[in-house]
C-alpha positions in Angstrom: -0.2 0.3 0.5 1.6 3.4 -1.2 0.8 6.7 0.4 -0.2 9.0 -2.3 1.7 12.5 -0.3 4.7 10.9 -0.2 5.4 8.1 -2.6 6.1 6.0 -0.1 5.2 2.2 0.8 3.1 2.2 3.9 2.3 -1.7 3.7 2.3 -4.7 2.1 0.0 -7.9 1.7 0.9 -11.2 1.2 -2.2 -13.0 0.4 -0.5 -16.1 1.7 -2.9 -18.1 0.7 -2.3 -22.2 0.0 0.4 -22.7 -2.8 -1.9 -24.7 -5.3 -4.3 -21.3 -5.2 -1.8 -18.7 -5.7 -1.3 -16.8 -9.2 -0.3 -13.6 -10.6 -2.4 -10.8 -10.0 -3.4 -9.0 -13.5 -5.5 -6.4 -12.8 -7.1 -4.1 -10.0 -9.6 -2.3 -9.0 -10.5 0.2 -6.4 -14.3 0.1 -5.4 -14.9 3.5 -2.8 -18.0 3.1 -1.2 -20.8 6.1 0.2 -19.9 5.2 3.8 -16.2 6.6 2.6 -14.7 2.9 3.1 -13.1 1.3 0.1 -11.8 -2.2 -0.9 -9.5 -3.0 -3.6 -10.3 -5.7 -5.9 -7.7 -7.7 -7.2 -7.9 -10.5 -10.4 -5.6 -13.0 -10.7 -4.0 -15.4 -13.1 -5.8 -18.1 -11.6 -9.7 -16.0 -12.6 -10.1 -15.8 -9.0 -11.3 -12.5 -6.9 -10.1 -11.3 -3.6 -11.5 -8.4 -2.2 -9.0 -6.4 0.1 -10.6 -4.2 3.1 -9.0 -1.0 3.4 -10.6 -0.8 7.0 -8.5 -1.2 9.7 -10.8 -3.7 11.8 -13.3 -5.7 9.5 -15.0 -8.7 11.5 -18.3 -8.3 10.1 -16.7 -9.3 6.9 -14.7 -12.0 8.2 -17.3 -13.4 10.3 -20.0 -14.0 7.5 -17.7 -15.0 4.7 -16.1 -17.5 6.8 -19.0 -19.4 7.1 -19.0 -19.9 3.2 -15.2 -20.4 2.4 -12.0 -20.9 4.1 -10.9 -18.2 1.6 -10.8 -15.4 4.1 -7.3 -13.7 5.7 -6.6 -11.7 8.4 -3.4 -10.0 7.2 -3.2 -7.9 10.3 -5.3 -4.4 9.8 -6.6 -5.6 6.4 -9.1 -8.2 5.4 -8.7 -10.2 2.1 -11.6 -12.4 1.1 -12.2 -14.6 -2.0 -15.2 -13.6 -4.2 -16.8 -17.1 -4.7 -20.5 -17.7 -5.9 -21.2 -21.2 -6.9 -23.0 -20.4 -10.2 -19.9 -17.9 -10.9 -16.4 -18.9 -11.9 -13.7 -17.1 -14.3 -12.6 -20.0 -16.2 -9.4 -18.0 -17.3 -7.0 -15.6 -16.2 -9.0 -12.4 -15.2 -8.0 -9.7 -17.6 -10.1 -6.3 -16.4 -12.5 -4.9 -14.3 -14.7 -1.9 -14.1 -17.1 -0.3 -12.0 -20.7 0.6 -13.3 -23.3 1.9 -11.2 -22.5 -0.2 -7.9 -21.9 -3.2 -9.8 -18.8 -4.6 -10.9 -17.6 -5.9 -14.0 -15.1 -8.6 -14.2 -13.8 -10.1 -18.0 -11.8 -13.0 -18.5 -9.8 -15.2 -21.3 -12.1 -17.7 -21.4 -14.4 -15.0 -22.3 -17.1 -14.5 -19.3 -18.2 -11.0 -18.1 -19.5 -11.5 -14.8 -21.8 -8.5 -13.2 -20.9 -8.7 -9.4 -23.4 -7.3 -7.0 -20.3 -5.0 -5.3 -22.7 -3.4 -2.6 -24.3 -6.9 -1.2 -20.4 -8.9 -1.9 -20.4 -9.4 1.7 -23.5 -11.7 1.4 -22.2 -15.7 2.2 -22.5 -17.7 -1.2 -24.8 -20.3 0.9 -27.0 -17.0 1.9 -31.1 -18.5 1.2 -31.4 -14.9 -0.3 -31.1 -14.8 -4.2 -27.8 -13.3 -5.8 -28.0 -10.1 -8.1 -24.5 -11.5 -9.1 -24.5 -12.8 -12.9 -23.2 -14.0 -16.3 -23.4 -11.8 -19.4 -21.9 -14.1 -21.9 -19.4 -17.0 -22.0 -17.1 -18.1 -24.9 -17.5 -15.0 -27.6 -13.9 -14.5 -27.3 -11.2 -13.7 -24.3 -12.5 -10.5 -22.9 -9.5 -7.7 -22.9 -10.1 -4.2 -22.4 -13.7 -2.6 -20.8 -14.5 1.1 -20.7 -17.3 3.7 -19.6 -18.4 5.1 -22.8 -20.7 7.7 -20.8 -23.1 7.3 -18.0 -25.1 4.4 -19.0 -23.3 2.3 -22.0 -20.1 0.0 -21.8 -17.5 -0.8 -24.3 -16.0 -4.2 -23.7 -13.1 -5.2 -26.5 -12.2 -8.6 -27.5 -8.9 -11.0 -28.6 -11.0 -11.3 -31.7 -11.0 -8.3 -32.5 -14.7 -7.6 -31.9 -15.9 -4.7 -29.8 -19.3 -5.2 -27.7 -21.6 -2.0 -26.3 -23.6 -2.9 -23.8 -26.4 -0.7 -21.5 -25.8 -0.9 -17.6 -28.5 -3.5 -17.5 -26.0 -5.7 -19.6 -28.0 -5.6 -22.5 -25.8 -6.1 -25.3 -26.8 -2.9 -27.3 -24.0 -3.4 -30.9 -21.1 -5.2 -32.1 -18.6 -4.6 -34.8 -15.6 -6.5 -35.4 -11.9 -4.2 -35.5 -9.8 -7.1 -37.6 -7.3 -7.4 -34.4 -7.2 -7.8 -31.0 -8.2 -5.3 -29.1 -5.8 -4.2 -25.7 -7.4 -1.3 -24.1 -10.1 1.0 -24.8 -11.5 5.1 -23.7 -14.0 7.4 -24.7 -12.9 10.8 -26.0 -14.5 13.3 -28.1 -17.6 11.5 -27.8 -16.3 8.3 -29.4 -15.1 4.9 -28.8 -11.3 4.9 -29.2 -9.6 1.2 -29.3 -6.2 0.5 -29.2 -5.3 -2.8 -31.0 -2.2 -5.5 -31.5 -1.7 -3.8 -35.1 -0.7 -1.1 -33.8 -4.3 1.0 -34.8 -6.6 2.7 -32.8 -9.9 3.0 -33.9 -12.5 5.6 -33.3 -15.9 4.7 -33.2 -19.5 5.8 -33.3 -22.5 4.9 -31.9 -25.4 5.4 -34.1 -28.8 4.1 -33.1 -28.4 0.5 -32.3 -24.8 0.1 -34.8 -21.7 0.3 -34.1 -19.9 2.2 -36.8 -15.9 2.5 -37.9 -15.7 6.3 -37.7 -11.6 6.6 -38.2 -8.5 4.2 -38.2 -5.0 5.8 -37.6 -1.9 3.9 -37.5 -0.1 5.1 -34.2 2.3 2.8 -33.9 4.2 -0.3 -35.3 3.9 -2.2 -32.2 0.5 -3.4 -30.6 -1.0 -0.6 -28.5 -0.9 -1.0 -24.9 -2.5 1.2 -22.9 -4.7 4.6 -23.9 -5.9 7.4 -21.7 -7.4 10.7 -22.2 -6.9 14.5 -20.6 -8.7 17.1 -21.5 -7.9 17.3 -24.9 -5.6 14.5 -26.1 -5.8 10.7 -26.0 -2.3 8.7 -24.8 -1.3 6.0 -25.8 1.8 3.6 -25.6 3.8 0.5 -26.8 6.2 -2.3 -25.4 8.7 -0.7 -26.8 8.7 2.1 -24.7 7.0 4.7 -27.4 4.4 7.1 -25.6 2.5 9.3 -27.8 -0.5 12.0 -27.9 -2.7 12.8 -30.1 -5.4 15.3 -30.8 -8.7 14.8 -30.0 -10.0 17.5 -31.9 -7.6 17.5 -34.9 -8.9 13.2 -35.2 -12.6 14.7 -35.2 -12.1 16.7 -38.4 -13.1 15.7 -41.4 -9.6 15.0 -43.6 -7.5 12.2 -44.8 -5.3 10.6 -43.1 -1.9 9.6 -44.5 1.2 7.7 -42.9 2.7 10.1 -40.6 0.9 13.4 -40.9 -2.9 14.4 -40.5 -3.9 16.8 -43.4 -7.3 18.7 -43.1 -8.6 21.1 -45.0 -7.4 24.1 -43.1 -4.1 23.2 -42.0 -1.7 20.4 -41.8 -0.6 19.0 -38.3 2.8 16.6 -38.2 2.6 13.6 -36.1 5.4 11.6 -35.1 6.2 9.0 -37.4 5.2 5.4 -36.5 6.8 3.8 -33.8 
């Protein structure tokens, strides 16, 4: 655990699970609650989900969850609990997590997309009350990326190149193919941006219930691993250390795109050569 003010390590958590259950942690999500408390969700290569309480004393969670699972770990100040539901289990590595309203969506290499009722995540797995946790899909290609487009739409990107748009209720609204594996996604300028294994990022618009490709840009020579936006631009990076900044306004203009140069009707803007 790191102190953001001084950028120093203030604590370390060792899950200390049995050797057979240990797996690399591939993604993290911070879930803030309205009461001011929070927890970190950690997804592993074995498809597990661990919830790490940031409360100094979390005995209610430990006592309730322990009735259903022995995967409750007291780390001396933090409590770590594995999310377990009889009907929900990721079969492949858990690659991405996203908070959607009060829920948490998780996606795996084996293609499952699960929705977890995070507000009631402390409910024991053997509780007689019905659980709101549910599965949206299984077997439609590894889920590599998730992003909120705005307050009521979610994008999922897949290794097959598929891009899917969902309502926050979990209804699939649109689908399209990006031709190359999706690595990351972000919303900018009212469009969905997806970064792909072929070094391209693609801009998508949603017209009614149809997802339409607005523009494809050869941004890098190698796969785009991550993207993030600021007020005016989108940043992209690759495994060879290249980091690029792209003007949102310029890419939304009506113009042709040539390698290394973005040409519009009123100006030419030089862009770094592909790398």
